[in-house]
VEXDRENKE-184673 format. One record per residue (C-alpha): residue number from 1; residue in three letters; chain; x, y, z. Coordinates in steps of 0.02 Angstrom, whole numbers, plus 32768, in hexadecimal, padded with zeros to 4 digits. Example, Ala and Ser with C-alpha at 12.3 -4.5 7.8 and 13.67 -1.06 7.14 Angstrom:
<node><i>1</i><aa>ALA</aa><ch>A</ch><u>8267</u><v>7F1F</v><w>8186</w></node>
<node><i>2</i><aa>SER</aa><ch>A</ch><u>82AC</u><v>7FCB</v><w>8165</w></node>
END
This chain:
<node><i>1</i><aa>MET</aa><ch>A</ch><u>8E81</u><v>85D4</v><w>8779</w></node>
<node><i>2</i><aa>ARG</aa><ch>A</ch><u>8F08</u><v>85B6</v><w>8701</w></node>
<node><i>3</i><aa>ILE</aa><ch>A</ch><u>8EA1</u><v>8534</v><w>86A8</w></node>
<node><i>4</i><aa>LEU</aa><ch>A</ch><u>8E14</u><v>85AC</v><w>868D</w></node>
<node><i>5</i><aa>ASN</aa><ch>A</ch><u>8E84</u><v>8631</v><w>8649</w></node>
<node><i>6</i><aa>ASP</aa><ch>A</ch><u>8EBC</u><v>85CB</v><w>85B8</w></node>
<node><i>7</i><aa>ILE</aa><ch>A</ch><u>8E4C</u><v>85F6</v><w>8523</w></node>
<node><i>8</i><aa>GLY</aa><ch>A</ch><u>8E60</u><v>854D</v><w>84D0</w></node>
<node><i>9</i><aa>LYS</aa><ch>A</ch><u>8E27</u><v>84F4</v><w>8569</w></node>
<node><i>10</i><aa>LYS</aa><ch>A</ch><u>8D95</u><v>856D</v><w>857C</w></node>
<node><i>11</i><aa>LYS</aa><ch>A</ch><u>8D5B</u><v>8542</v><w>84CC</w></node>
<node><i>12</i><aa>VAL</aa><ch>A</ch><u>8D65</u><v>8488</v><w>84F2</w></node>
<node><i>13</i><aa>ILE</aa><ch>A</ch><u>8D02</u><v>849E</v><w>8591</w></node>
<node><i>14</i><aa>MET</aa><ch>A</ch><u>8C84</u><v>850A</v><w>8532</w></node>
<node><i>15</i><aa>TYR</aa><ch>A</ch><u>8C6F</u><v>8484</v><w>84AB</w></node>
<node><i>16</i><aa>LEU</aa><ch>A</ch><u>8C5C</u><v>83FE</v><w>8530</w></node>
<node><i>17</i><aa>MET</aa><ch>A</ch><u>8BD9</u><v>8468</v><w>8589</w></node>
<node><i>18</i><aa>MET</aa><ch>A</ch><u>8B7E</u><v>8484</v><w>84E3</w></node>
<node><i>19</i><aa>LEU</aa><ch>A</ch><u>8B80</u><v>83C8</v><w>84C2</w></node>
<node><i>20</i><aa>LEU</aa><ch>A</ch><u>8B3E</u><v>83AB</v><w>8572</w></node>
<node><i>21</i><aa>VAL</aa><ch>A</ch><u>8AB0</u><v>8429</v><w>8555</w></node>
<node><i>22</i><aa>ILE</aa><ch>A</ch><u>8A87</u><v>83DB</v><w>84AC</w></node>
<node><i>23</i><aa>TYR</aa><ch>A</ch><u>8A86</u><v>832D</v><w>84F9</w></node>
<node><i>24</i><aa>LEU</aa><ch>A</ch><u>8A16</u><v>8366</v><w>8586</w></node>
<node><i>25</i><aa>ALA</aa><ch>A</ch><u>89A2</u><v>83BD</v><w>8509</w></node>
<node><i>26</i><aa>TRP</aa><ch>A</ch><u>899E</u><v>831E</v><w>84A1</w></node>
<node><i>27</i><aa>VAL</aa><ch>A</ch><u>8974</u><v>82AF</v><w>8533</w></node>
<node><i>28</i><aa>GLY</aa><ch>A</ch><u>88FE</u><v>832B</v><w>8585</w></node>
<node><i>29</i><aa>SER</aa><ch>A</ch><u>889D</u><v>836C</v><w>84EF</w></node>
<node><i>30</i><aa>PHE</aa><ch>A</ch><u>88CD</u><v>833F</v><w>843D</w></node>
<node><i>31</i><aa>GLN</aa><ch>A</ch><u>88CD</u><v>8283</v><w>8453</w></node>
<node><i>32</i><aa>LYS</aa><ch>A</ch><u>881D</u><v>8287</v><w>849C</w></node>
<node><i>33</i><aa>THR</aa><ch>A</ch><u>87E1</u><v>8301</v><w>8417</w></node>
<node><i>34</i><aa>ILE</aa><ch>A</ch><u>8820</u><v>8293</v><w>838A</w></node>
<node><i>35</i><aa>ALA</aa><ch>A</ch><u>87D1</u><v>81FA</v><w>83DD</w></node>
<node><i>36</i><aa>ALA</aa><ch>A</ch><u>872C</u><v>8259</v><w>83EC</w></node>
<node><i>37</i><aa>ILE</aa><ch>A</ch><u>8731</u><v>828D</v><w>8334</w></node>
<node><i>38</i><aa>TRP</aa><ch>A</ch><u>8753</u><v>81D9</v><w>8300</w></node>
<node><i>39</i><aa>LEU</aa><ch>A</ch><u>86C4</u><v>8199</v><w>836D</w></node>
<node><i>40</i><aa>ASN</aa><ch>A</ch><u>8650</u><v>821E</v><w>8325</w></node>
<node><i>41</i><aa>HIS</aa><ch>A</ch><u>867D</u><v>81E5</v><w>8276</w></node>
<node><i>42</i><aa>GLN</aa><ch>A</ch><u>8658</u><v>812F</v><w>82A1</w></node>
<node><i>43</i><aa>LEU</aa><ch>A</ch><u>85B2</u><v>8159</v><w>82F4</w></node>
<node><i>44</i><aa>THR</aa><ch>A</ch><u>857D</u><v>81C3</v><w>825F</w></node>
<node><i>45</i><aa>GLN</aa><ch>A</ch><u>859C</u><v>8131</v><w>81EA</w></node>
<node><i>46</i><aa>ALA</aa><ch>A</ch><u>853C</u><v>80BB</v><w>825D</w></node>
<node><i>47</i><aa>GLN</aa><ch>A</ch><u>84AB</u><v>8135</v><w>8266</w></node>
<node><i>48</i><aa>GLN</aa><ch>A</ch><u>84A3</u><v>8143</v><w>81A9</w></node>
<node><i>49</i><aa>ALA</aa><ch>A</ch><u>849D</u><v>8085</v><w>819D</w></node>
<node><i>50</i><aa>ASP</aa><ch>A</ch><u>840B</u><v>8085</v><w>8219</w></node>
<node><i>51</i><aa>ALA</aa><ch>A</ch><u>83B1</u><v>810D</v><w>81B7</w></node>
<node><i>52</i><aa>GLU</aa><ch>A</ch><u>8396</u><v>809A</v><w>8121</w></node>
<node><i>53</i><aa>PRO</aa><ch>A</ch><u>82FC</u><v>8043</v><w>816C</w></node>
<node><i>54</i><aa>ASP</aa><ch>A</ch><u>82A5</u><v>80ED</v><w>816A</w></node>
<node><i>55</i><aa>ALA</aa><ch>A</ch><u>82A3</u><v>80E2</v><w>80AC</w></node>
<node><i>56</i><aa>GLY</aa><ch>A</ch><u>8251</u><v>8037</v><w>80BE</w></node>
<node><i>57</i><aa>PHE</aa><ch>A</ch><u>81D5</u><v>8080</v><w>8139</w></node>
<node><i>58</i><aa>ARG</aa><ch>A</ch><u>81A4</u><v>8106</v><w>80BC</w></node>
<node><i>59</i><aa>GLN</aa><ch>A</ch><u>8188</u><v>807E</v><w>8039</w></node>
<node><i>60</i><aa>LEU</aa><ch>A</ch><u>811D</u><v>801C</v><w>80B4</w></node>
<node><i>61</i><aa>ALA</aa><ch>A</ch><u>80BA</u><v>80B9</v><w>80DC</w></node>
<node><i>62</i><aa>ARG</aa><ch>A</ch><u>8098</u><v>80D6</v><w>8022</w></node>
<node><i>63</i><aa>LYS</aa><ch>A</ch><u>8061</u><v>8020</v><w>800E</w></node>
<node><i>64</i><aa>HIS</aa><ch>A</ch><u>7FF0</u><v>8031</v><w>80A5</w></node>
<node><i>65</i><aa>THR</aa><ch>A</ch><u>7F99</u><v>80CB</v><w>8060</w></node>
<node><i>66</i><aa>PHE</aa><ch>A</ch><u>7F85</u><v>8077</v><w>7FB7</w></node>
<node><i>67</i><aa>TYR</aa><ch>A</ch><u>7F36</u><v>7FDB</v><w>8002</w></node>
<node><i>68</i><aa>GLN</aa><ch>A</ch><u>7EC7</u><v>8045</v><w>8072</w></node>
<node><i>69</i><aa>GLN</aa><ch>A</ch><u>7E85</u><v>809D</v><w>7FD7</w></node>
<node><i>70</i><aa>VAL</aa><ch>A</ch><u>7E67</u><v>7FF7</v><w>7F80</w></node>
<node><i>71</i><aa>LEU</aa><ch>A</ch><u>7E0F</u><v>7FAE</v><w>8018</w></node>
<node><i>72</i><aa>LYS</aa><ch>A</ch><u>7DA3</u><v>8049</v><w>8026</w></node>
<node><i>73</i><aa>GLY</aa><ch>A</ch><u>7D57</u><v>801C</v><w>7F7D</w></node>
<node><i>74</i><aa>TYR</aa><ch>A</ch><u>7D25</u><v>7F70</v><w>7FBE</w></node>
<node><i>75</i><aa>GLN</aa><ch>A</ch><u>7CCB</u><v>7FB2</v><w>8057</w></node>
<node><i>76</i><aa>VAL</aa><ch>A</ch><u>7C11</u><v>7F8F</v><w>805C</w></node>
<node><i>77</i><aa>ARG</aa><ch>A</ch><u>7B96</u><v>7FC6</v><w>80E2</w></node>
<node><i>78</i><aa>ASN</aa><ch>A</ch><u>7B5C</u><v>7F39</v><w>814F</w></node>
<node><i>79</i><aa>GLN</aa><ch>A</ch><u>7AB0</u><v>7F84</v><w>816F</w></node>
<node><i>80</i><aa>ASP</aa><ch>A</ch><u>7A31</u><v>7F3D</v><w>80F5</w></node>
<node><i>81</i><aa>ARG</aa><ch>A</ch><u>7ABE</u><v>7F13</v><w>807C</w></node>
<node><i>82</i><aa>GLU</aa><ch>A</ch><u>7A5F</u><v>7E9D</v><w>8009</w></node>
<node><i>83</i><aa>ASN</aa><ch>A</ch><u>79CC</u><v>7F12</v><w>7FEB</w></node>
<node><i>84</i><aa>ARG</aa><ch>A</ch><u>7A3D</u><v>7FAA</v><w>7FCF</w></node>
<node><i>85</i><aa>LEU</aa><ch>A</ch><u>7AAB</u><v>7F45</v><w>7F59</w></node>
<node><i>86</i><aa>TRP</aa><ch>A</ch><u>7A17</u><v>7F02</v><w>7EF5</w></node>
<node><i>87</i><aa>GLN</aa><ch>A</ch><u>79C9</u><v>7FAF</v><w>7EEA</w></node>
<node><i>88</i><aa>SER</aa><ch>A</ch><u>7A6C</u><v>7FFE</v><w>7EB2</w></node>
<node><i>89</i><aa>VAL</aa><ch>A</ch><u>7A99</u><v>7F7B</v><w>7E2F</w></node>
<node><i>90</i><aa>SER</aa><ch>A</ch><u>79E8</u><v>7F67</v><w>7DEC</w></node>
<node><i>91</i><aa>GLY</aa><ch>A</ch><u>79D6</u><v>8025</v><w>7DE1</w></node>
<node><i>92</i><aa>LEU</aa><ch>A</ch><u>7A77</u><v>802E</v><w>7D7D</w></node>
<node><i>93</i><aa>ALA</aa><ch>A</ch><u>7A3A</u><v>7FA1</v><w>7D0C</w></node>
<node><i>94</i><aa>ILE</aa><ch>A</ch><u>7994</u><v>7FF8</v><w>7CED</w></node>
<node><i>95</i><aa>TYR</aa><ch>A</ch><u>79EF</u><v>809A</v><w>7CC6</w></node>
<node><i>96</i><aa>SER</aa><ch>A</ch><u>7A5E</u><v>803C</v><w>7C4A</w></node>
<node><i>97</i><aa>GLU</aa><ch>A</ch><u>79C6</u><v>7FE3</v><w>7BFE</w></node>
<node><i>98</i><aa>VAL</aa><ch>A</ch><u>7A08</u><v>7F36</v><w>7C29</w></node>
<node><i>99</i><aa>ASP</aa><ch>A</ch><u>79A9</u><v>7EA0</v><w>7C70</w></node>
<node><i>100</i><aa>ILE</aa><ch>A</ch><u>79E5</u><v>7E60</v><w>7D19</w></node>
<node><i>101</i><aa>SER</aa><ch>A</ch><u>79D3</u><v>7DC1</v><w>7D7F</w></node>
<node><i>102</i><aa>TYR</aa><ch>A</ch><u>7A1D</u><v>7D87</v><w>7E25</w></node>
<node><i>103</i><aa>ASP</aa><ch>A</ch><u>7A59</u><v>7CD7</v><w>7E4D</w></node>
<node><i>104</i><aa>LYS</aa><ch>A</ch><u>7A5C</u><v>7CC7</v><w>7F0B</w></node>
<node><i>105</i><aa>GLN</aa><ch>A</ch><u>7A73</u><v>7C08</v><w>7F0E</w></node>
<node><i>106</i><aa>LYS</aa><ch>A</ch><u>7B16</u><v>7C0F</v><w>7EAE</w></node>
<node><i>107</i><aa>VAL</aa><ch>A</ch><u>7B5E</u><v>7C92</v><w>7F25</w></node>
<node><i>108</i><aa>ILE</aa><ch>A</ch><u>7B2E</u><v>7C2F</v><w>7FC1</w></node>
<node><i>109</i><aa>ALA</aa><ch>A</ch><u>7B84</u><v>7B93</v><w>7F7C</w></node>
<node><i>110</i><aa>GLU</aa><ch>A</ch><u>7C25</u><v>7BF3</v><w>7F58</w></node>
<node><i>111</i><aa>THR</aa><ch>A</ch><u>7C2E</u><v>7C56</v><w>7FFB</w></node>
<node><i>112</i><aa>ASP</aa><ch>A</ch><u>7CBD</u><v>7C27</v><w>806E</w></node>
<node><i>113</i><aa>THR</aa><ch>A</ch><u>7C98</u><v>7C23</v><w>8129</w></node>
<node><i>114</i><aa>ILE</aa><ch>A</ch><u>7D3D</u><v>7C75</v><w>8155</w></node>
<node><i>115</i><aa>ALA</aa><ch>A</ch><u>7D18</u><v>7D01</v><w>80DA</w></node>
<node><i>116</i><aa>ILE</aa><ch>A</ch><u>7C6E</u><v>7D1B</v><w>812E</w></node>
<node><i>117</i><aa>MET</aa><ch>A</ch><u>7CC1</u><v>7D24</v><w>81D9</w></node>
<node><i>118</i><aa>LYS</aa><ch>A</ch><u>7D3A</u><v>7DA8</v><w>8199</w></node>
<node><i>119</i><aa>GLY</aa><ch>A</ch><u>7CA9</u><v>7E0A</v><w>814D</w></node>
<node><i>120</i><aa>THR</aa><ch>A</ch><u>7CD0</u><v>7DE7</v><w>8096</w></node>
<node><i>121</i><aa>VAL</aa><ch>A</ch><u>7C33</u><v>7DD9</v><w>802B</w></node>
<node><i>122</i><aa>SER</aa><ch>A</ch><u>7C13</u><v>7DB9</v><w>7F74</w></node>
<node><i>123</i><aa>ASP</aa><ch>A</ch><u>7B79</u><v>7DBE</v><w>7F05</w></node>
<node><i>124</i><aa>ARG</aa><ch>A</ch><u>7B5B</u><v>7D84</v><w>7E53</w></node>
<node><i>125</i><aa>PHE</aa><ch>A</ch><u>7AED</u><v>7DD9</v><w>7DD4</w></node>
<node><i>126</i><aa>ARG</aa><ch>A</ch><u>7AC0</u><v>7DAD</v><w>7D21</w></node>
<node><i>127</i><aa>PHE</aa><ch>A</ch><u>7A97</u><v>7E2E</v><w>7C9D</w></node>
<node><i>128</i><aa>ARG</aa><ch>A</ch><u>7A58</u><v>7E23</v><w>7BEB</w></node>
<node><i>129</i><aa>GLY</aa><ch>A</ch><u>7A64</u><v>7EB0</v><w>7B6E</w></node>
<node><i>130</i><aa>GLN</aa><ch>A</ch><u>7AC3</u><v>7EFE</v><w>7AE0</w></node>
<node><i>131</i><aa>TYR</aa><ch>A</ch><u>7B80</u><v>7F05</v><w>7AE8</w></node>
<node><i>132</i><aa>ARG</aa><ch>A</ch><u>7B8F</u><v>7FC2</v><w>7AF9</w></node>
<node><i>133</i><aa>ARG</aa><ch>A</ch><u>7B0C</u><v>7FCA</v><w>7B80</w></node>
<node><i>134</i><aa>LEU</aa><ch>A</ch><u>7B5F</u><v>7F3C</v><w>7BE0</w></node>
<node><i>135</i><aa>LEU</aa><ch>A</ch><u>7C05</u><v>7F97</v><w>7BDA</w></node>
<node><i>136</i><aa>SER</aa><ch>A</ch><u>7BB2</u><v>8038</v><w>7C11</w></node>
<node><i>137</i><aa>LEU</aa><ch>A</ch><u>7B64</u><v>7FDB</v><w>7CA4</w></node>
<node><i>138</i><aa>LEU</aa><ch>A</ch><u>7C0A</u><v>7F8B</v><w>7CCF</w></node>
<node><i>139</i><aa>ASP</aa><ch>A</ch><u>7C61</u><v>8033</v><w>7CCF</w></node>
<node><i>140</i><aa>THR</aa><ch>A</ch><u>7BD8</u><v>8080</v><w>7D3B</w></node>
<node><i>141</i><aa>ILE</aa><ch>A</ch><u>7BDF</u><v>7FF1</v><w>7DB9</w></node>
<node><i>142</i><aa>GLU</aa><ch>A</ch><u>7C9C</u><v>7FFF</v><w>7DC4</w></node>
<node><i>143</i><aa>LYS</aa><ch>A</ch><u>7C8F</u><v>80BA</v><w>7DEB</w></node>
<node><i>144</i><aa>SER</aa><ch>A</ch><u>7C05</u><v>80A1</v><w>7E6D</w></node>
<node><i>145</i><aa>LYS</aa><ch>A</ch><u>7C37</u><v>80AB</v><w>7F24</w></node>
<node><i>146</i><aa>GLY</aa><ch>A</ch><u>7BF4</u><v>8044</v><w>7FB3</w></node>
<node><i>147</i><aa>ILE</aa><ch>A</ch><u>7BC2</u><v>7FA8</v><w>7F4F</w></node>
<node><i>148</i><aa>GLY</aa><ch>A</ch><u>7C6C</u><v>7F52</v><w>7F4A</w></node>
<node><i>149</i><aa>ARG</aa><ch>A</ch><u>7CE3</u><v>7F30</v><w>7EBC</w></node>
<node><i>150</i><aa>LEU</aa><ch>A</ch><u>7CD7</u><v>7EC6</v><w>7E20</w></node>
<node><i>151</i><aa>SER</aa><ch>A</ch><u>7D2D</u><v>7E21</v><w>7E3D</w></node>
<node><i>152</i><aa>GLU</aa><ch>A</ch><u>7CF1</u><v>7DBD</v><w>7DA6</w></node>
<node><i>153</i><aa>VAL</aa><ch>A</ch><u>7CA5</u><v>7DEE</v><w>7D00</w></node>
<node><i>154</i><aa>SER</aa><ch>A</ch><u>7C7C</u><v>7D82</v><w>7C6A</w></node>
<node><i>155</i><aa>ILE</aa><ch>A</ch><u>7C1E</u><v>7DB1</v><w>7BCD</w></node>
<node><i>156</i><aa>THR</aa><ch>A</ch><u>7BDE</u><v>7D23</v><w>7B61</w></node>
<node><i>157</i><aa>LEU</aa><ch>A</ch><u>7B67</u><v>7D02</v><w>7AD2</w></node>
<node><i>158</i><aa>PRO</aa><ch>A</ch><u>7AC4</u><v>7CB3</v><w>7B0C</w></node>
<node><i>159</i><aa>LYS</aa><ch>A</ch><u>7AA2</u><v>7C02</v><w>7AD1</w></node>
<node><i>160</i><aa>GLN</aa><ch>A</ch><u>7A25</u><v>7C05</v><w>7A42</w></node>
<node><i>161</i><aa>ASP</aa><ch>A</ch><u>79C6</u><v>7B82</v><w>79E2</w></node>
<node><i>162</i><aa>THR</aa><ch>A</ch><u>79FF</u><v>7B61</v><w>792F</w></node>
<node><i>163</i><aa>GLY</aa><ch>A</ch><u>795C</u><v>7B9D</v><w>78E1</w></node>
<node><i>164</i><aa>VAL</aa><ch>A</ch><u>7959</u><v>7C45</v><w>793B</w></node>
<node><i>165</i><aa>ALA</aa><ch>A</ch><u>79A6</u><v>7CE1</v><w>78F0</w></node>
<node><i>166</i><aa>PRO</aa><ch>A</ch><u>7A3B</u><v>7D23</v><w>7953</w></node>
<node><i>167</i><aa>SER</aa><ch>A</ch><u>7A1A</u><v>7DBD</v><w>79BF</w></node>
<node><i>168</i><aa>ASP</aa><ch>A</ch><u>7A8C</u><v>7E47</v><w>79F9</w></node>
<node><i>169</i><aa>GLN</aa><ch>A</ch><u>7A6F</u><v>7E19</v><w>7AB0</w></node>
<node><i>170</i><aa>LEU</aa><ch>A</ch><u>7B01</u><v>7DDD</v><w>7B1B</w></node>
<node><i>171</i><aa>ASP</aa><ch>A</ch><u>7B08</u><v>7D91</v><w>7BC9</w></node>
<node><i>172</i><aa>MET</aa><ch>A</ch><u>7B78</u><v>7DDB</v><w>7C4E</w></node>
<node><i>173</i><aa>ALA</aa><ch>A</ch><u>7B9E</u><v>7D86</v><w>7CF4</w></node>
<node><i>174</i><aa>LEU</aa><ch>A</ch><u>7BE0</u><v>7DF9</v><w>7D7B</w></node>
<node><i>175</i><aa>LYS</aa><ch>A</ch><u>7C21</u><v>7DD8</v><w>7E2A</w></node>
<node><i>176</i><aa>LEU</aa><ch>A</ch><u>7C2F</u><v>7E66</v><w>7EA7</w></node>
<node><i>177</i><aa>SER</aa><ch>A</ch><u>7C9D</u><v>7E4E</v><w>7F40</w></node>
<node><i>178</i><aa>GLY</aa><ch>A</ch><u>7CA2</u><v>7EBB</v><w>7FD9</w></node>
<node><i>179</i><aa>VAL</aa><ch>A</ch><u>7CDB</u><v>7EC8</v><w>808D</w></node>
<node><i>180</i><aa>LEU</aa><ch>A</ch><u>7C58</u><v>7EF2</v><w>8110</w></node>
<node><i>181</i><aa>HIS</aa><ch>A</ch><u>7C7B</u><v>7F85</v><w>8182</w></node>
END
């Protein structure tokens, strides 16, 4: 008992007991808590690095919607396509007061068999008329839905004999491409 009565020794024992409690608290709780915080920090950084492909996915989704809209303009009905196309384009030409002709042989020679298997079709038309009316027709055809998209356009002067007076008529060759659905 004499040892316990001495105040100096009691303080030393108290400090040793406090150190023992702090050590036990460190081993039992604080060390694991600090390790868990450090692991959480590392996992958060790894998760942020993995989140970057989401930005790429959003870009791919935007590209996909853009291309879907573009492809939608190329879609042509498969049912009675040639008659509907001829009726639509010739009706637009009559409305624009332009002469029209159709060259089926040239299209057959240029058609690719793989393109036919995939459902890609193209048709060529020739028009003759005044420049403003040809441009009006071109604009109307571009805005029309269900007949395909313009894939080639050329406007040229018709070949004339030397003795004939020049006219204001121009020739326009037009190729419409579409995807059957």
